[in-house]
N, C-alpha and C positions, 0 to 999 in steps of 0.2 A: 405535517403541521395541521392542527385543527383550526379551521377558518370559520368565524362567525359570519353568517350571511347578513344578519342585521347590522353588524359593525361595518362590514365591507360596504354596504349600501350608504353608510354615512360618509364614506371616504371617496366613493366614485359612483357614478350613475350605472346601475346594473339593470338593463332593460328586459331581463329574462328571469325565469324561475330558477330556484337552486339546482334542480336536476338538469335543466337546459344549460345552465352555467357550467356544471360539472362535465357534461358531455363536450361542450365547446372547448373548455380549457384542456381537457384530455387530448383533443385533436391538435391543439397548438403547442403541446410539448410537455405539460405537467399533468401526470395522471391523477385523476380524482376517482378512486375506486368506490367511494361510498358517500352518500349524503344521509345523515341521521338526524332524527328529532328525538331528544332525550325524553320529551313528554309524550311520545307516541303511545296511544292505547290508554292513557290515563284521563280521568274525567272527574268532575265534581270535587275538585280540590281548590279551596278558596283561602283567602286571608281571614283570620279570626283574631278577635281581641279578647283576652281573658279578663273578664270583669271581676270575678271573685274566685277564691280557692278555699276549700275546706277539706279536712281529713276524712277519708273513707271510714265509716264506723266499724268496718270489719277487716281492715288491712292497715299495716304499718307503713306501707310505701305508696299506696294509691291515694290520689287526690280527686275530689269532685270539683270540676270547673264549670263555671257558667260563662259561656263563650258567645260573643256577638259575632255572627257570621253574615251580617248585612240583612237579616230578616226582621220581621216584626217582633219576634220573641227571641230570647236567648236560648241557646242549646246547652243541655247538660251533657258534659263529656267527662268520662272517667279516664284519668291519665296516670301512668306510672312513672313518668319522667321525674328525676330528682330535681331538675332545675325549673319546673313550671312554677309560675308565680303570677299574682294579679297584676294587671297593667301591661302585660306582654302582648306584642303582636306576633302571631304564630301562624303555622300552616295547619289548616283543619280539613280533614277529609270527611265529607258528609255521607250519610247512609246512601248506598248505591254507588259510591265512588270506586274507581279502579286506581290502585296505587302501584308501586313497584312490584315486579314479578307477577303482574296481573291478579294481585290479591283484591278481593272485593270486600268493602266495608259494609257491615250490616248494623242495624239498630238492635241492641240487645242489653242484657244485664250482666254486670260484672260484680260478683259477690252480692247479688241482691239489689244493686243500684243500677238504674237505667243509664245507659251510655248511648248518646245519640250522635255518634261519630267518633273521630279519632284525631288527636293532636300528633303531628308527624315530625319525626327526625328527617333530615335530608336523605339519609340512607334508605329510608322507607319509601321514598318516592323516586328512587333510581340513582341517587348520587353514590359514587364509589367512595370508599374510605380514602382513596388517594387524593380526592379533591374536596371532601367535606372538611370544614374547619375543625381543627383539633379541639377548640373550645367547646364544641357541641358534640363531641364524639360519643358521649354517654347520655345524651338527653335530646330534647326537641330543639329545633332551630328557632332562635328568637331574632326578629328583625330589629335593627337599630333605627331604621327609618319609620316614620308614621305613614301607614298605608290604610286606606279605607277598607273596613271589613266587608267581606263579600266579593272583593276583587279576585279575579282568576289568579291563583297562586302560581300556576305554571307560567303564565305570561310575566308575572312579577319576577320570577326566578330565572327568566330567560330560557325556559325549557321548551318553548314553542319555536325557538330559533332553529334554523337549519344549520347543521355543522358539516362543512365540507372537509373531507380528509384529503389534503394536498400531499401526495406522495412525492416529496421533493428530492430530486437527484442532487448529488454533491456539487455539481457545477452550477446549480441554480439556488444557492444558499441566499441570494438576494431576496427570495420570497419566503424566508424564515421570519419575516416581519410583515405586519399588516400593510405598511406603506408599500413594501415591495410587491405584495399581492395586489394592492390597488393599482399600481402601475401596470402589472401584467394583465389584469382583467380590463383595465381601461384601454390598453393598447389593443386588446382582442376585439373590443366593440367600438373603438374610435372615440372614447371618452377619456378626458384627462382627470386625474384625481384632484380633489380639493382638500388640502390639509389646513388645519387651523393651529398654527404654532403661536400660542399666546406669549407675549413678552415677559421676560423674567424681571421682577422688581428686586433689586439688591438693596441690602442695608448699607450702613456707613462703615462698618468694621472691615478693615482690610484683611482678607483671608491670609495673607502672608504673615500677619501678626499672630495668627492662630495655629498655623500649620506650615511645615516645610516638607519637601519630598525629594528623593534622589533615586535615579535608576542607574545601577552600577554598569549594566551592559545594555545599551539601546537596542541591541538585537533581540533581547528578551522581551522588552516592552517598547516598541517603536513609538507608541503614543500612550502617555499616562497622564491622566487628568483627575483632579480632585476638587470638590466643593465642600464647604462646611455650612451646615444649617444648625443654628443654635436655638434653644428654647422650644423644641418641638414637644408635642404631646403624643405619645405612642398609644394608639387605641385601635378599635376595630374599624376597618375600611367601610366606606359607604357602599350600599348595595350595588350601585352601578359598576363600581370597580370590582367587587367580588364576582359579579356576573361575567365581566370580561375575562377574569381568570378562570372561572369554572368552565366556560365554553372553550377555553384554550387548553384545558386539562391540567390546570395548576391550582394547588391548594392555597387559599388565602391564609395569611398569618396575622399581620397587623398593617396599619396604614403605610409605614415606612418600607417594610419588606415588600408589600404588595405593589407599591409604586415602582420599585426596581424591576419587579417581574412584569408589570404592565408596560413599562418602557421597553423591556426586552422583546415582548411580543408585538409591540407597536412599531418600533424602529428596527428590530433585529439586533439591537446592541445590548449585550449583557452588561448589567451594572451590579455593583455590590455596595451595600451600606454597612458601616460598622460604627460602633460606639466611640465617639471622640474621646470621652473621659477615660476610657480603658486603655488608650494609647498615651501613657504617662509622659513619654518624651515629646509628644506632639510633633513627631517626625516620622515620616514613612520612608522606608528604604526598600526598593525592589531589587532582589538579588537572587542568585542561585542558593539552594539549600546546602548546608554542610552535611556530608554523609553521616547519618546516625542521629541528626536532629529530630526532636519529637514535636508533633503538633496534634492537638485534639481538635478534630473537625466538628462541624455542627451536628453530625449524626452521632456524636458521642464517642467515636472510635479514636484511639490513639494511633497515629501514623508515624512510622519511622521513615524519614525522608532520605532521598538519595540526591546526588549532586546534579542530576538533570532536572529536578523540580524547581520551578520558579515560585518564590514565596514573597509575600508582603510582610514586612517586619516593622517593628517599632524602633528599628536601629539596632536591636539586640536579638529578640526572640521572634520566630515566625508567628504571624497572627492569622494569615490566610494562605490557602493554597491557590495561587493566582489562577484565575479563570476557571477554576474547578469547584471549590467549595470554601466557604468561610470558616474561620476558626471559632471554637466554642468560647474562648476568652473575650472575644470582641463582638459577639452577636448583639443584635438589637433586642432589648427586653422592655417590659412595661415601665421600667425605671429610667430608661434612656431619655436624656433631654437634649443632648448635642450629638449630631450625626455627621459622619464623613461619607460622602457619596463618591464612588470611584467609577470612572468610565475610561476604558483602556483598549489597546490593541496589543495582544500578547503573541509570542511566537507560536504559530499553530502546531508545529511539530512537537514542541515540548508539552503543550497542553494535551495533545492527543496521547502522548506516551504516559503522562501523569494520570490522566483519566483512566486509561487502561490498566496501569500498574495497580491502582488502588480500587479498581472496579467502581469508579465514581462518574460514570457517564451521565451527563445532565444536559438540560436544554441549553445552559450557558456554555458548557465545554463544547457541545456540538457546533454551536455557532462560531466559537473561536477557532475550532478545527477547520471549518469550511470557509471562513472568511466573513468579514463584516464591512459595512459601508464606511470607509475612512473619512468621508465628508460629513458624516452625521454623528461622529463620536462626541463632539462638544455640544451639538444641538440636543442630543439625547440627554446629556448631563444637565444642561440648562432646564430642560422640560421636567426632569426628575426633581431638581431643586425647586422649581416653581410649584410643583404639586406638593412637595413637602411643606412648602409655605402655606398653600391653600388647605390641605387636608390635615396638617399637623400643627398649624399655627406658628411655624418656626420663622426665624429671621435668617435670610440667606446672606452670608458674608460676601463682601465685594471682591470679585475677581476669582480666578481659577489658578490652582497650583498645577503647573504644567512643566515637569522636568524634561519630557520628550514629546514630540508631536510629529504628525505627518501632514502632507499638504492636502490630500484629498482632491487633487486636481483631475480634470477630465483627461481622457485618453483620445488623442486625435488620430483619425484614420481616414485616408482618402481611398475612394473606390469608384469605379466607373460603372455606368449602366450596362455597357456591353459585357463587362466581366460578370455582372449578376445574371443577366439573361443567358450568357454563354454557359455558365455553370449549371443553371437551373433548366435550360432548354425552354425558356419562356419568352414572352414579348411584353413584359411588364413595362408600363410607361414611366417616365421620369417623375411625373406628379404622384403616381401611386407609391413609388419607392420613397420619395420625400415625405409623403404622408405617413407611411409606416414608421420611418425614423422619428418623425415629430410626435406621433402617438406614443412611442416608447419613451419620450422625454429626452431624446438625444438632440443636441444642437446640430443643425444641418444647413449647409450652404451649398448651392448648386452653381455650376459653371458649365454652360452649354456651348459647344462648338458645332461646326458642320458635321463632324464625324461622330461625336459622342457627348455624353453628359458626365461630369465628374462631381461626386458628392464629397464634401469635406465634413466628416461626422465627428462631433465632440461627444464621446461616450462618458456619462457621469460616473463617478467613483462607485456608486451603488451597483453598477453592472460590471464588477471586476472580472466576470467571466468572458468579457469581450475585449480582445486585444489585437486581433489581426483581421485581415480581410475576410477569410472564410467564416469567422464568427458573425460578421455583419450579413453575409449571404445567408447564413442559417436563420438569422432573425427575419430577413425578408421572406424566406421560404415558408417558415412556420406561420407567420401572420398573414401572408398572402393566401395561404391555404394549401396544404399538401394535396387535398382533394381536387384542387384546381390545376395541378401540374399536368401538362400534356403527357399522354401515353404514347411512346414510340418504341419500335423494335430496333435492335442494333443492326447497323448496315454492314458491319464487318463479317468476315467468314467465321464460322463457329466450328468448334470441335465437339463432337458428340461425347458427352461424359459417360463414364462407366465405372463400376466398382472395381477396385483392385482385388486380387485373389484373397488377400487377408480380409478386406471388407466383406467380400462375398461369404467367406467362411464364417466370420463373426455373425453376419446376418442370418445365415443358415442355422448356426448353433442356437441363436435366440428363438427362431421359429420352431426348432426341434424341441427345445425345453418347454415352450408354450404348448406344443402339441401333447406333451407328456403331463400337462396339468399345472405347470408352474407359472406364476405371474412375475413380470419384470418389476424390479424395484430399482430406484436410483438413490444412492446415499451419498453423504459428504465424503470427499476425498481427504478432508482434514479431520483428524481424529484426536481423541484424548491422549494424554501422555502415556498411559499404560495399555492402550489398545493394540499395540504392536508386539506385546509380549508373547502372544499365542498365534497359531495358525499361519505362521510364515513358512514359505517353501524355499526361500532363498535367504542366505545370511546377508545382513547389511546393517548399516548404522542409521540412527534416527535422522530425519530431516525436519528440523523444527523452525517454524517461522520466528523471525526476530521480534515481531510485534503482532501476535495473533489477536483477532477480534474478541475471542472468548477462550477460556481454558478448555472448552470442549472441542475446539477446532484449532489445534496448534501444531500437530505433527502430521506429515503426509503419511497416508496409509501404506502398510506393507502387506496387507491381506484384504480380502473381500468380505470376510466373515463378520468382523466386528460391527460394521454398519448394518448388516442384515440382522444380526442379533438384536440391535436396537429396534429395528422394525418389528421383530417378534414381540419384544416387550411392549411396544406401543399398541400393537393389535390385541395382545392378551389383556392388557389393562382396560381395553374397551369391549371386552366380551367376545372377541374373535379367537377361536381356538384351533381351527383347521387351516393352517397357514403354510403355503408352499410358494416360496419366493426364490428368484435367482437374480443375479446382477452380473453384467459384463462391464468391465472397466479396466482401468490401469492402476497398478500399484507402483510404488516408487522405492527403488532399492539403491542405496548409496554405498559405494565402496568406502572403506575406512579413510583413505587419503584423498578422496574426490570431494570437490565442492558441491557439485550438482548431482542429483540422483538420476539414474536411468529409469525409463518408464517401460513396464512390461504389461502385456495384455493378459488379464486373468478372467476367469469366470467362476462364480461361486453360487451355492444354493443352501437354503435352510428349509427344513420341513418339520412340522410338528402337528400333532392331532391325528385325525383319522383319514386314511386314504379313501376308505369306503365308509360312507355314513350308514348308520343303522336304519334298516327299513323293516317292513312287516315280514319279509321273507329272507332277509340277510342280516347277519350280525355285523357290528362295526368292525372295521379292519384298520387297526392303528398302523402308523408308519413304523417300519423296522429297517434294520440294516440292509436287508436283501432288496427291499423296495428301492432304497436309495442307490444301492449298487446296480440295480437294473437300469435306473435312469442314467447313471454315469456310463455304464457299458454301452447303452444305446447311443449316447452322445459320442463316445470314443469310437465306436464301430463306424460311425458316419465319416470319420476322418480317413478310414481305409489305409492306415499306414502299414508298412511292411514289417516294422519292428515287433518285438515281443512285449506284450502288456502283462504285468503281474501285479497282484495285490499282496502286500507283505506287512506283517505286524512289526515292522522296524521303523525307527525314527519317529515314534509316536509323540505327539504333543502332550504335555501334562494336563491340558484341558480336555483331552479326549478319553473316552472310556477304553480301558486297556483290553477288554474282551470283545468289544464291538466296534473296533476301528482298524484302519489299515492305511498304509502309505501306498501310493500308486506309482509304479515304475514303468517307464518305457525303455526297454533294454535295461541299462544300468542307471538311468537318470531318473531321479525322483521328480515327478511332474504334478503330483497332487496328493490330496488326503481325503478320507471319507470315513464316516462313522458317527457314533453318538457322542455327545458331550459327556464329560465325566459328571456323575450325579452331584459331586461336591461343587463343581463349577456351576452347574445348573442352579443349585440352591443358593450359592453366593450371588449369582447374577439375577435371581428371581425369575428363572426361566422354567417352562415346562420341559418334559422329556423332548429333546431336540436332536435331530440328525442334520449333518452338514456335509457338503462336499466342496472342494476347491481345486481348480486346475490351472496350471500355468500353460497358457495356450501357445506360447511361442515355440517350445520344442515340438509341439504338434504341427505348427505351421511348417517347420523346417524338416520334419521327418520324411523319410523316403516313402512314397506312396506304393501300395500294392496294386496288383492288377485285379480288376473285377471281371470275372469271366462267367458267362451264363453256362451252366452245366445242365444238360438234359436229364430227365428222370432215368434212373438206372434200369437196364433191361434185365438184370440178374438180381436175385434176392440177396439181402444182407443176412449176416449171421451174428447173433449176440451171445455174449457170455457174461454171467454175473460172477463177481468175486467179492468175498467179504474177508477182511483181514483185521487182525489185532495188532495195534501199533502203540508206541509210547504216546502219552497225551500231549507231548510237545511237538509231535510230527504234524506238519500242516498238510491239508488236502492237496495243495499245490505241489509239494514234494512228491506225494504219491503219484499224482497225475504225470509229473515230469518223467518219473521212472517207467510208468506204463508206456508213455509215448516212445521212450528210448528203446524199449525192448519188444514192442508189439508188432514190429514189421510194417511193411508198406501197405497192408490192406486195412489197417485200423483207421476209421474215419470219425469216430466220436467216442468220448469218455464222459460219462455222467455219474455223479455221485447221487445215490438215492437213499442212503441211510447213514445216520450217525447215532451211536449208542454209547453212553457212559453211565455206569451204575454199579451197584454192589455185587452183581453177578460176575463182574470182570475183575481181573487182578488190579491191585492199586496202581495208580498213575498210568493207566492204559485206556484205550478207547477202541471201539469197533467202527470201521468204515466199510461201506459197501458201494460197488460201482457196477455200472453196466457198460461193457465194451462192445462197440458195434464194428464189424468187419464187412468190407465190401470189395469185390473185384468187378470193375465195370466192363471187363473184357470177356469174363466167363464165370460160370458158377463156381463158388468156393466149395472145396471139399472139406469134410470133417478133419482129415489128416492135416491139411494146411493150417486150419484154424487152431487145432489142438497143439501143434508145434509152436505156433506163435503165442498161444495162451500160456503154454508151459514156460516159455522164456520170460513172460511177464511175471509169473509167480516166482521164478528163480531170482529175477532182479529185485523184487520186493523183499524176498527173504534175505538176500545177501546185503543189500544196501540199507535196509531199514530194520533188519531183524524182525520183519513182520511174520506173524503166525497166520497162515491161511486157514480160514475156518470152514 
């Protein structure tokens, strides 16, 4: 929540600077990651009064304005805004001014006419489109209030105010209103807030003669309250109210809508206003939507409703999506004269599901989801009606239409001083504890005996996060100060911790990949709906969240590659092209008839760009299949398993390049994949040429380990033989090597392929492979006769089993 420092100081005494306040509040439990000044870096921007306007002689859209900026003489400013007119109070940037994006304003000529400054739109001085009033979207901002020319415009617009970013956790939704923030800050510094709730003056017309309401199921709206204000004038809000909204990140609309938003950020209570005259029945019914019902919301979208949605109806048709967004047919317009203001408590679970279903998360729905102060529902409504009377000239009907209500009663909890100190390990006195509770605005009574002190604490409804004794202890701890807690070592015996064998292996694998030049990435385990279509090593069903936060994070991942590919896209979009990433984590594989998935440890990597950058004496070396295969083989070799490891062009994923990819097998079990992405897949995903690998680590954890034996250097020389053979082009090198090993005898120690040739000089559908075979007898010198016999068996085996032609 964006908190205005200036507004906060009106509600409670703040004895420190904004940055000191941010640091202190962060220590007591609510993180404040930043303090911003929207006017930072800007200067020489003042209030101007347009005295006269005449058309530019050489332009159809430019106007020559004479502007009073509080100096002895008027300044001539050429302006292109379509809404500029004489008599307006505007924002003027003088020569030498710095405006938004650090742009500097200079004195100059525009089509031959001197322009001594600039008349500004809000966007030109740093306002975003999301908070700039729609009325001035295509022109300069015009003040509705009379302001002295020459006044600092940044100060007038509230841009010199410090805005504290309160990063509020779900359990502290009481601070989603300025009153809640004031209580929190006041408790931090021992100062109580001072709120001014002016009395509401009602008219003589009974509200029940104007409107009735019904809630079909009180569980949907435990508290539902309406007031009617008649004879209002809908117009632009005064500047003070617009500033409050701007600094809270909310766009001003008109005085009635702005009042509801103001009350929301002041009390934390969402309100809604709708046009009384558009509710022809003058009856409000709160009910569940009928499946298939239609509602056009304020954003202009037509929504097809489901039975879980709570709707506000006129007794027949839905008019609003309760707690989420109003309906287009009942919105407040310039022609509205009679207004219904709604203050309610809706079922938080239904509001959350509805907001997610239609992607309509808003400040109002967020508050209803997390909770509101049940004791302030009607107070907020009364203050909104009072403001509608003051700012809109309306007459507030007597009474409130209240078909359902809640008590808003305090929660009473008893706690002892010994319990507090026993849990915290402190020696806090009874007076200190009582003061903390009092500063929080809790009612507290103490009863002291010879043995202990008991506190009877009345927690107001605005702190609905506090319900049990541990909650009170937490309040004492954070306001007493975590930094003041004593530091002690445990007195019990301890067991020295150590990593399990699996943890050690995972840690070693990470270090090994990092030593090979890859950087670790951590991506989301929740993925998009179609992200599990490729790169899976184990068959399984999707595991989908019932109510995902977003559509991009709804299915548990079944591979490690999809998230890493997103990281590639992110980096490439920002000009990074040599990217080598790996991630170790868990994938989730669910059997068809199982409710919960099983978790398996995987490791995956993505590589794109150059392995070796170009330099004055070396050419660039792009990533290729063999570079990635070398990384994978190095990683697998470190496991030192006894089984047979093979790479095979079987079971390839359709997203993989058919000629540069392979499945990895340990004995007969598929444990991984490696290779380049299919060019069509790369193009579809907006990826550069990318190579990947993925391994299921669990079969490697379970595999039988081989023996590592140090072998001394041989005393006798080895003998090599080269062989070149012509084979069919569908024969793999692995098949050739397997036959060589089967027939070469016990003295063969190494087989290396050193040549591959395919071309027009060979028969069709054939290729030439060449190998070096190394023989070694560690006991004595090998003779030519022994080697030749073994070599002859190799040639015979190749000719018989592969129809190879020895070249």
